[in-house]
N, C-alpha and C positions, 0 to 999 in steps of 0.2 A: 197640405203634403206637397212638397217640391217634386216636380217631375224629373225623371232621370234622362240624361241626353240620350239619344239613340244612335250615335255614330259608330258605335262597335256593337255587334250582336252579343248574346251571352256566350256563345262558343269561342268568339275573338277574346273576350274577357278571361274565359277559362284558360285559354291558351297562354295569355298574358300572365295570369297567375301561376302557371306551371313554371315559368322562367324567373319569376320575381324571387329576390333573395331575401327580402324582408318579410317575415311570418305576419306582421301585421298588416302590411300591404295586401297579402294574399288573401287574408280574412276579409279585408274591406272589398277587394275586388270580387271575390266569390259571393259576398253578399249583395253587391250591385247585380251581378249576374242572376242571381236568384229572383231579384226584384224584377228583372227584365223578363225572365220567364214566367212571370205573373204571380209569383208568391207574394203574400202580405209582408209588409216590412217587419212587423214584430216577428213573424214565423222565419223570416230569412236571417235576421238578426240572430235568432234562436239557434238555426241551424249551423251557423258558422261560428258561434261562441262570443257574439257581441252584444252589447246593451243596445237596445232600439235608438237611444239618443246618439250613441257613437256611431252606428250605420247612417242615421239621419246626416250627421256632421259630415261623413265620408261621402255621401250623396252630393252634398253641397260643394265639396272639394271637387270631387269628380267632375260635377258640372262646369265649374270653374277653371280647372287646369288639367282635366284628363287623369290618367293613371298616375302621372307625375305628382299631382296633388294630393295622393294619398299617402305619401311618406309622412312621418312625424317632422313636425316643424321644431326647430331649436331656437331657444331665445339667446340672445347675445351675452346675458348675465350682467351682473352689477360692473359698472366702470371701475377702473383701478383708482385706488387711493393715491397712489405714488406713480409718477412717471417712470419710465424705464430708467432715466438718468438717476433719479432718487434712489430707485430700487437698487441700482448697480452701487451707488456711493454708499447705502446702507449695509449691503453686503460687504464691501471693503472694510467698512469701519467694524462691522461685526466680527469678520475674520481677522483683523488687526488686534482685536481684544480692547479692553478698556485701559484708559490712560492711567488709572490708579491700580495697576497690578501689584505694586511693591507694597500697597497698603491692606492687602489681603483680598482683593478681589480679582482673582486670576483669569475670570471669564463673565462674558455678559450673562445675566439671567433674564428670564422673559421680561419681568418688569422693567429691567433697565433698557430692554429695547423699545419697549412701548413708551417710556419716557423720552428716550433718545429721538424718536420720531417725532414726537409731541415738541420737544424743544428745538429740534432742527428745522421742521418744516411746519410746524403748528397743525399737525393732522393727527387725530385721535384714531388709533387702531385698538382692537380688542386683542386680548393675550393670546388668543387661539392661532391666528396668522404670525403672529410674532414668534410663536414657538417653533414653527417650521420653516419660517422664512430664510435664515441664513444658509441652508443647505439645500434648499431647493434650486433648480435651474429651470426657468428663471425665478428670481426672487418671489416667494409666495404671497407677499404682502400686497395683494390686490393687482398683480400683473396677472392678465390673461394668458392662457395658454395659447399658442398659434393654432388657427383653425386648420383642420386637415385639408 
């Protein structure tokens, strides 16, 4: 069992929980406060509605980074398949329409977009992102959204 750092009292932790905006952080802080009050870890986890393993991880994060360490961490996600330039070029090509409009193909189908990306850049994409890509800002084929 990992000991809990003692730089804040249980009362200080409860005051911090009062002003926290994230409900998960509040649960974790209150669970740690209960541990510092002398409750067992399983009992503390149960009282704040957490799994004991989740509270144990919260204690580790709290020991390492304080209350700031109790916020959920986000992963960066999959890197984009197309560069911004490729995505912009694809959007331009799709919005311009296919070259053989006169031959009965007035617009791109999803399979055409998938083939276009494969032919143009040698990158294989699935039909799902190609379905929404032309209308999204930025183009949805593998381009990450800007972090807030």
